[in-house]
C-alpha positions as CSV (number, residue, x, y, z in Angstrom):
1,X,-24.9,-11.4,-5.5
2,X,-21.7,-12.7,-4.9
3,X,-20.5,-15.4,-7.3
4,X,-18.1,-18.4,-6.7
5,X,-15.0,-18.0,-9.1
6,X,-16.3,-21.0,-10.9
7,X,-19.5,-19.8,-11.4
8,X,-18.3,-16.5,-13.0
9,X,-16.0,-18.3,-15.3
10,X,-18.5,-20.8,-15.7
11,X,-21.2,-17.7,-16.9
12,X,-18.4,-16.3,-19.2
13,X,-17.4,-19.5,-21.6
14,X,-21.4,-19.7,-21.9
15,X,-21.7,-16.4,-22.8
16,X,-18.9,-16.8,-24.7
17,X,-19.4,-20.6,-26.9
18,X,-23.4,-19.4,-26.9
19,X,-23.1,-16.5,-28.8
20,X,-20.8,-18.2,-31.2
21,X,-23.1,-20.5,-31.7
22,X,-26.6,-18.8,-31.9
23,X,-24.6,-16.3,-34.3
24,X,-23.4,-19.1,-36.5
25,X,-26.8,-20.9,-36.1
26,X,-28.3,-17.6,-37.4
27,X,-26.4,-17.2,-40.0
28,X,-26.7,-20.6,-41.6
29,X,-30.6,-20.3,-41.0
30,X,-30.9,-17.5,-43.0
31,X,-28.4,-18.0,-45.3
32,X,-30.0,-21.4,-46.2
33,X,-33.4,-19.7,-46.9
34,X,-32.6,-17.0,-48.7
35,X,-30.1,-19.6,-51.1
36,X,-33.5,-22.3,-51.5
37,X,-35.2,-18.9,-52.4
38,X,-32.6,-18.0,-55.3
39,X,-32.8,-21.8,-56.5
40,X,-36.9,-21.5,-56.6
41,X,-36.2,-18.1,-58.6
42,X,-33.4,-19.2,-61.4
43,X,-35.8,-22.8,-61.5
44,X,-39.0,-20.3,-62.6
45,X,-37.1,-18.0,-64.5
46,X,-35.9,-20.8,-66.6
47,X,-39.0,-22.6,-66.8
48,X,-41.0,-19.2,-68.2
49,X,-38.1,-18.8,-70.6
50,X,-38.4,-22.2,-71.8
51,X,-42.4,-21.3,-72.3
52,X,-41.5,-17.8,-74.3
53,X,-39.4,-19.6,-76.3
54,X,-41.9,-22.4,-77.2
55,X,-45.0,-20.1,-77.7
56,X,-42.3,-17.9,-80.3
57,X,-41.5,-20.8,-82.1
58,X,-45.0,-22.1,-82.9
59,X,-45.6,-18.7,-84.1
60,X,-42.4,-18.7,-86.6
61,X,-43.5,-22.0,-87.6
62,X,-47.7,-21.7,-88.0
63,X,-48.3,-18.6,-87.0
64,X,-49.8,-20.0,-84.2
65,X,-49.7,-19.6,-80.5
66,X,-50.5,-22.7,-78.9
67,X,-50.1,-26.4,-79.8
68,X,-50.3,-29.4,-77.9
69,X,-46.8,-29.7,-76.9
70,X,-47.1,-25.7,-75.2
71,X,-50.3,-27.2,-73.0
72,X,-48.2,-30.2,-71.9
73,X,-45.2,-27.7,-70.4
74,X,-47.9,-25.6,-69.3
75,X,-49.9,-28.0,-67.4
76,X,-46.6,-30.1,-66.1
77,X,-45.5,-26.4,-64.7
78,X,-48.5,-25.9,-62.7
79,X,-48.5,-29.6,-61.6
80,X,-44.4,-29.4,-60.3
81,X,-44.0,-26.1,-60.2
82,X,-46.7,-24.2,-59.1
83,X,-46.3,-22.0,-62.1
84,X,-49.8,-21.3,-63.6
85,X,-50.2,-19.6,-67.3
86,X,-52.6,-17.7,-69.2
87,X,-52.0,-17.0,-72.9
88,X,-53.4,-14.3,-74.4
89,X,-53.1,-13.6,-78.4
90,X,-52.9,-9.8,-79.6
91,X,-56.6,-9.1,-79.7
92,X,-56.8,-10.2,-76.3
93,X,-58.4,-13.2,-76.4
94,X,-57.7,-15.7,-73.9
95,X,-55.8,-19.1,-75.4
96,X,-54.6,-21.5,-72.6
97,X,-55.7,-20.5,-69.0
98,X,-54.1,-23.1,-66.4
99,X,-54.7,-21.5,-63.3
100,X,-57.8,-23.5,-63.3
101,X,-55.7,-26.7,-62.4
102,X,-55.6,-24.4,-58.9
103,X,-58.8,-25.5,-58.0
104,X,-59.0,-29.0,-59.6
105,X,-56.0,-30.2,-57.6
106,X,-57.7,-28.3,-54.3
107,X,-60.7,-30.6,-55.1
108,X,-58.7,-33.8,-55.4
109,X,-57.7,-32.8,-52.2
110,X,-60.7,-32.5,-50.5
111,X,-61.1,-28.7,-50.3
112,X,-62.2,-25.7,-52.3
113,X,-58.6,-23.8,-53.0
114,X,-59.6,-21.5,-55.9
115,X,-56.3,-19.0,-56.5
116,X,-56.8,-16.4,-54.1
117,X,-55.0,-13.2,-55.7
118,X,-53.5,-12.3,-52.1
119,X,-51.5,-15.5,-52.4
120,X,-49.7,-15.1,-55.8
121,X,-47.7,-13.1,-57.7
122,X,-48.2,-12.3,-61.4
123,X,-46.0,-11.1,-64.0
124,X,-46.8,-9.9,-67.6
125,X,-44.9,-11.0,-70.5
126,X,-45.4,-9.1,-74.5
127,X,-44.9,-11.6,-76.8
128,X,-43.0,-9.9,-80.0
129,X,-42.0,-10.3,-83.5
130,X,-40.7,-8.0,-85.5
131,X,-41.6,-5.4,-83.1
132,X,-45.3,-6.2,-83.2
133,X,-47.2,-8.0,-80.2
134,X,-48.3,-10.9,-80.8
135,X,-49.6,-12.1,-77.6
136,X,-49.4,-12.0,-74.0
137,X,-48.3,-14.0,-71.3
138,X,-49.5,-13.8,-67.8
139,X,-47.3,-15.4,-65.1
140,X,-48.8,-16.5,-61.4
141,X,-46.5,-18.1,-58.7
142,X,-46.9,-18.0,-55.2
143,X,-45.8,-15.4,-52.9
144,X,-44.7,-18.2,-50.1
145,X,-43.2,-21.0,-50.5
146,X,-46.0,-24.2,-50.4
147,X,-46.1,-28.1,-50.8
148,X,-43.4,-29.6,-51.4
149,X,-40.7,-26.5,-51.7
150,X,-42.5,-25.5,-47.9
151,X,-41.6,-29.3,-46.7
152,X,-38.1,-29.7,-47.9
153,X,-37.3,-26.3,-46.3
154,X,-39.4,-27.1,-43.0
155,X,-37.3,-30.1,-43.0
156,X,-33.9,-28.0,-43.1
157,X,-34.8,-25.6,-40.5
158,X,-35.7,-28.6,-38.2
159,X,-32.7,-30.4,-38.7
160,X,-30.4,-27.2,-38.3
161,X,-32.5,-26.2,-35.1
162,X,-31.5,-29.8,-33.5
163,X,-28.0,-29.3,-34.4
164,X,-28.0,-26.1,-32.3
165,X,-29.8,-27.6,-29.7
166,X,-27.2,-30.4,-29.5
167,X,-24.1,-28.2,-30.6
168,X,-25.5,-26.0,-27.3
169,X,-26.2,-28.6,-24.9
170,X,-22.6,-30.1,-25.6
171,X,-20.9,-26.7,-25.3
172,X,-22.8,-26.7,-21.6
173,X,-21.7,-29.8,-20.6
174,X,-17.7,-28.6,-22.0
175,X,-17.8,-25.2,-20.3
176,X,-19.2,-27.3,-16.8
177,X,-16.1,-29.8,-17.6
178,X,-13.7,-26.9,-18.2
179,X,-14.6,-24.5,-15.8
180,X,-14.4,-27.5,-13.0
181,X,-10.7,-28.0,-14.0
182,X,-9.9,-24.6,-14.7
183,X,-11.3,-23.6,-11.1
184,X,-9.9,-26.3,-9.6
185,X,-5.9,-25.2,-10.5
186,X,-7.3,-21.4,-9.1
187,X,-8.1,-23.1,-6.3
188,X,-4.8,-25.0,-5.7
189,X,-3.3,-21.6,-6.5
190,X,-5.6,-19.6,-4.3
191,X,-4.6,-22.4,-1.0
192,X,-1.5,-22.1,-2.1
193,X,-0.8,-18.6,-2.0
194,X,-2.6,-18.4,1.6
195,X,-0.2,-21.3,3.1
196,X,2.4,-19.2,1.8
197,X,1.0,-15.7,3.3
198,X,0.9,-17.9,6.9
199,X,4.9,-18.5,5.8
200,X,4.5,-22.2,5.0
201,X,7.8,-21.3,3.0
202,X,7.6,-25.2,1.7
203,X,4.4,-25.0,0.1
204,X,4.0,-26.0,-3.9
205,X,1.8,-26.3,-6.0
206,X,1.8,-30.0,-7.9
207,X,2.2,-28.1,-11.7
208,X,1.3,-31.7,-13.5
209,X,-1.9,-31.3,-12.2
210,X,-3.0,-28.1,-13.8
211,X,-4.1,-26.7,-17.2
212,X,-1.3,-25.7,-19.9
213,X,-2.5,-22.4,-19.8
214,X,-1.9,-22.4,-16.0
215,X,1.3,-24.4,-16.0
216,X,3.5,-21.1,-16.4
217,X,1.8,-19.8,-13.7
218,X,2.1,-22.6,-11.3
219,X,5.6,-22.7,-12.0
220,X,6.2,-18.8,-11.3
221,X,4.6,-19.2,-8.1
222,X,6.9,-22.2,-7.0
223,X,9.6,-20.5,-7.8
224,X,8.2,-17.3,-5.9
225,X,8.1,-19.5,-3.0
226,X,11.0,-20.9,-3.0
227,X,12.9,-17.5,-3.7
228,X,10.9,-16.4,-0.3
229,X,12.2,-19.5,1.3
230,X,15.4,-19.3,0.9
231,X,15.6,-15.5,1.5
232,X,13.7,-16.5,5.2
233,X,16.2,-18.8,5.7
234,X,18.9,-16.0,4.9
235,X,16.9,-13.2,7.1
236,X,17.1,-16.0,9.8
237,X,20.7,-16.9,9.3
238,X,21.6,-13.0,8.7
239,X,20.0,-12.4,11.6
240,X,22.1,-14.8,13.8
241,X,25.1,-14.1,12.4
242,X,24.6,-10.8,13.5
243,X,23.6,-11.1,16.6
244,X,27.2,-13.5,16.7
245,X,28.9,-10.6,15.5
246,X,27.6,-8.0,17.9
247,X,27.8,-10.6,20.8
248,X,31.1,-11.5,21.0
249,X,32.6,-8.0,21.4
250,X,29.7,-7.1,23.8
251,X,30.7,-9.9,25.8
252,X,34.7,-9.0,25.8
253,X,33.7,-5.3,26.7
254,X,31.3,-6.2,29.6
255,X,33.3,-8.4,31.5
256,X,36.4,-6.2,31.4
257,X,34.3,-3.4,32.3
258,X,32.5,-5.4,35.2
259,X,35.9,-6.3,36.0
260,X,37.3,-2.4,36.6
261,X,33.8,-2.1,38.5
262,X,34.5,-4.6,41.0
263,X,38.0,-3.5,41.6
264,X,39.0,-7.6,40.2
265,X,41.1,-6.0,37.5
266,X,43.0,-2.2,37.4
267,X,42.6,-0.5,34.1
268,X,46.3,-0.7,32.8
269,X,47.4,-0.1,29.1
270,X,47.2,-3.5,28.1
271,X,43.7,-4.7,29.6
272,X,42.3,-1.2,28.2
273,X,43.8,-1.8,24.3
274,X,41.9,-5.0,24.5
275,X,38.6,-3.2,25.3
276,X,39.4,-0.5,22.6
277,X,40.4,-3.6,20.1
278,X,36.9,-4.7,20.8
279,X,35.2,-1.3,20.9
280,X,36.6,-0.7,17.3
281,X,35.6,-3.7,16.1
282,X,31.8,-3.0,16.6
283,X,33.0,0.7,14.9
284,X,34.1,-1.4,11.9
285,X,31.0,-3.4,11.9
286,X,28.7,-0.4,12.1
287,X,30.5,1.0,8.9
288,X,30.7,-1.9,6.6
289,X,27.1,-1.7,7.3
290,X,27.2,1.9,6.6
291,X,28.5,0.8,3.6
292,X,26.5,-1.9,2.5
293,X,23.2,0.1,3.1
294,X,24.6,3.1,0.9
295,X,25.9,0.6,-1.7
296,X,22.4,-1.2,-2.3
297,X,20.9,2.5,-2.7
298,X,18.7,2.2,-5.8
299,X,19.2,5.8,-5.8
300,X,23.1,5.7,-5.5
301,X,25.4,8.4,-7.3
302,X,27.9,7.1,-9.4
303,X,30.6,10.0,-10.2
304,X,31.3,8.5,-13.8
305,X,34.7,8.7,-15.7
306,X,36.3,7.7,-18.7
307,X,38.8,5.2,-16.9
308,X,41.9,3.2,-17.8
309,X,43.0,-0.4,-16.6
310,X,46.4,0.4,-16.4
311,X,46.3,3.3,-14.3
312,X,44.0,1.6,-11.7
313,X,45.8,-1.1,-11.4
314,X,49.4,0.7,-11.0
315,X,47.4,2.1,-7.9
316,X,46.1,-1.4,-6.9
317,X,49.5,-2.3,-7.1
318,X,51.0,0.2,-5.3
319,X,48.6,0.0,-2.6
320,X,49.3,-3.5,-2.1
321,X,52.7,-4.3,-3.1
322,X,54.4,-3.7,0.8
323,X,51.4,-6.1,2.0
324,X,52.3,-9.1,-0.3
325,X,55.9,-8.8,0.2
326,X,55.3,-8.7,4.3
327,X,53.2,-11.7,3.6
328,X,55.7,-13.5,1.1
329,X,53.0,-13.7,-1.4
330,X,53.6,-12.8,-5.0
331,X,51.5,-10.4,-7.0
332,X,51.1,-10.8,-10.9
333,X,49.5,-8.4,-12.7
334,X,48.9,-9.1,-16.5
335,X,47.7,-6.5,-19.0
336,X,47.9,-5.9,-22.7
337,X,50.3,-3.0,-23.5
338,X,47.3,-1.0,-25.6
339,X,44.9,1.0,-23.3
340,X,41.8,-0.4,-22.4
341,X,39.0,2.1,-21.1
342,X,35.3,2.2,-19.7
343,X,33.0,4.3,-18.2
344,X,33.0,3.5,-13.4
345,X,33.1,5.8,-10.8
346,X,36.9,5.5,-10.1
347,X,36.3,5.5,-6.0
348,X,33.6,2.7,-6.3
349,X,36.2,0.7,-8.9
350,X,38.9,1.1,-6.6
351,X,36.7,0.1,-3.6
352,X,35.8,-3.1,-5.5
353,X,39.0,-4.4,-6.5
354,X,40.7,-3.5,-3.3
355,X,38.4,-5.7,-1.3
356,X,38.4,-8.5,-4.2
357,X,42.5,-8.1,-4.2
358,X,42.6,-8.3,-0.1
359,X,40.3,-11.5,0.1
360,X,42.7,-13.4,-2.4
361,X,45.7,-11.8,-0.2
362,X,44.4,-12.9,3.0
363,X,43.3,-16.5,2.1
364,X,46.6,-17.4,-0.2
365,X,49.5,-19.2,1.9
366,X,53.2,-17.6,1.8
367,X,54.6,-18.7,-1.7
368,X,51.7,-18.5,-3.5
369,X,50.8,-15.8,-6.7
370,X,47.6,-13.8,-7.3
371,X,47.3,-12.7,-10.9
372,X,45.0,-9.5,-11.7
373,X,43.8,-10.5,-15.5
374,X,42.7,-7.9,-17.7
375,X,40.3,-9.0,-20.4
376,X,38.9,-7.1,-22.8
377,X,35.2,-8.4,-24.3
378,X,32.7,-7.2,-27.1
379,X,30.5,-5.4,-24.8
380,X,32.9,-5.0,-21.5
381,X,36.3,-4.8,-19.7
382,X,37.0,-7.6,-17.1
383,X,39.3,-7.4,-14.1
384,X,40.2,-11.4,-13.1
385,X,41.8,-11.4,-9.8
386,X,42.7,-15.2,-9.8
387,X,44.7,-16.8,-6.1
388,X,46.4,-20.3,-5.8
389,X,44.5,-19.8,-1.8
390,X,42.9,-22.3,-0.1
391,X,39.8,-22.4,-2.3
392,X,35.9,-22.6,-1.4
393,X,33.7,-25.5,-1.3
394,X,31.0,-25.6,-3.7
395,X,28.3,-25.5,-1.3
396,X,29.1,-21.8,-0.3
397,X,29.4,-20.8,-3.7
398,X,26.1,-19.6,-4.0
399,X,25.7,-17.2,-0.7
400,X,29.2,-16.0,-1.1
401,X,27.2,-12.8,-1.3
402,X,25.0,-13.0,1.4
403,X,25.6,-10.9,4.9
404,X,28.1,-12.4,7.3
405,X,27.6,-15.7,5.4
406,X,30.7,-17.8,6.4
407,X,31.1,-21.7,5.0
408,X,34.3,-21.8,7.3
409,X,32.9,-19.8,10.9
410,X,36.5,-19.0,11.6
411,X,38.0,-17.6,8.7
412,X,36.6,-14.3,8.9
413,X,37.7,-14.7,12.7
414,X,40.7,-15.1,11.5
415,X,41.4,-12.6,8.9
416,X,39.3,-9.6,10.8
417,X,36.7,-9.2,8.5
418,X,33.4,-9.1,9.7
419,X,31.5,-10.8,6.5
420,X,29.7,-8.5,4.1
421,X,32.7,-7.3,2.1
422,X,31.4,-9.4,-0.7
423,X,27.8,-8.2,-0.5
424,X,29.1,-4.6,-0.7
425,X,31.4,-5.4,-3.8
426,X,28.5,-7.4,-6.0
427,X,26.2,-4.2,-4.7
428,X,28.6,-1.3,-6.6
429,X,29.1,-3.8,-9.0
430,X,25.5,-4.2,-10.1
431,X,25.2,-0.2,-9.5
432,X,27.6,0.0,-12.3
433,X,25.1,-2.5,-14.4
434,X,28.4,-4.9,-14.1
435,X,28.6,-8.7,-13.1
436,X,30.6,-10.6,-11.0
437,X,31.5,-14.3,-11.0
438,X,33.2,-16.6,-8.8
439,X,35.0,-20.1,-9.2
440,X,36.6,-22.0,-6.9
441,X,38.1,-25.5,-5.7
442,X,39.0,-26.3,-2.5
443,X,42.8,-26.0,-1.9
444,X,43.9,-25.1,-5.4
445,X,42.4,-21.2,-5.5
446,X,39.5,-19.7,-6.5
447,X,39.0,-16.7,-9.6
448,X,36.6,-13.7,-9.3
449,X,36.1,-11.9,-12.7
450,X,34.5,-8.6,-12.8
451,X,32.6,-7.1,-15.8
452,X,32.1,-3.6,-16.6
453,X,30.4,-2.2,-19.2
454,X,32.2,-0.2,-21.5
455,X,29.4,2.5,-22.4
């Protein structure tokens, strides 16, 4: 039989709550009965001890075993405690017998009720003085509760039963209410998951309407939906940008080739060079995509060695010095005299720094500066590349590492980039368990910090 989610939760809650109630009630029920029986036993022992003490005291004073006070005490126990006595002297002669009170009380109640041996227990005590037996006291008391004692315990049990019944009813009501509220949250989450599966990326779960236990799950779902929505938007943007990157050189090549075929143009060196440039742009695009795929491979192999920052910066300066001088941009490297070491793949680290420094050069105008700064931190070495270039708009900063993303659609076209250089950089930095951060202000400049762990 298929049960709904609410039914399963309700059954679970009822099983847990009712099990606890019945176990607790059973413990209290029998605990009260045992405590009450212990209380009666102690009172009975006190009464018997008092009778024993009175008999021995009377014997010490008069040499007799009975007196008026002893008779009254025994009669009182028979009337109020259901304790009956037979007192015999040393010869076995019966001196006092209060068991007859049982028959008398039965006749007073309108029924014959002689003492039934099967309903009473008896205990005999030898009365001694100076190691000599002076008499025997036999005590009779009921095996089960009777009279006021029975009525009292029955009343307690009835009250416990009523309390259990009320608790069970309340637990059922609260289980219904709680299961309804809990399942309503689950239903909202299930409906939201169904909508998300149907590509409704804007679906959100109303967290304020969930229970405290469900709120973290609702918040996590909303974060997931928001993340998937962004990924979907970036996927569409990537597809559009990729198509755009392919469309321009392909359209140029097509127009040139068709013009050659129709005899409109002659395949002279100038037009063939234009075709070659567009073809090479396609080649660079494919090569960059291959690099990105390789960099994002979770099983990428890094040939890590101990690298010294000064040697890396010397290589970068030697590589870019001519380009900076040609454009009229100053490259200034700030590094401490003492060497800084860290573990990394030399080729991959140079690829990262080359990409960042090249970006700084491309977007820094003539007469401005680009700085490369080394900072040693507790757990890593940071390369900071700071330029005095055009800067980046604040709304574009979160998307800089996305493939083909361009805030200014003409920037990469002017510089010849394909828009995935920073995606490769980020993938390689993360492969080193490092971190990259970009801060920028429009018309002021951009600062890129790349931190590599020391170990």
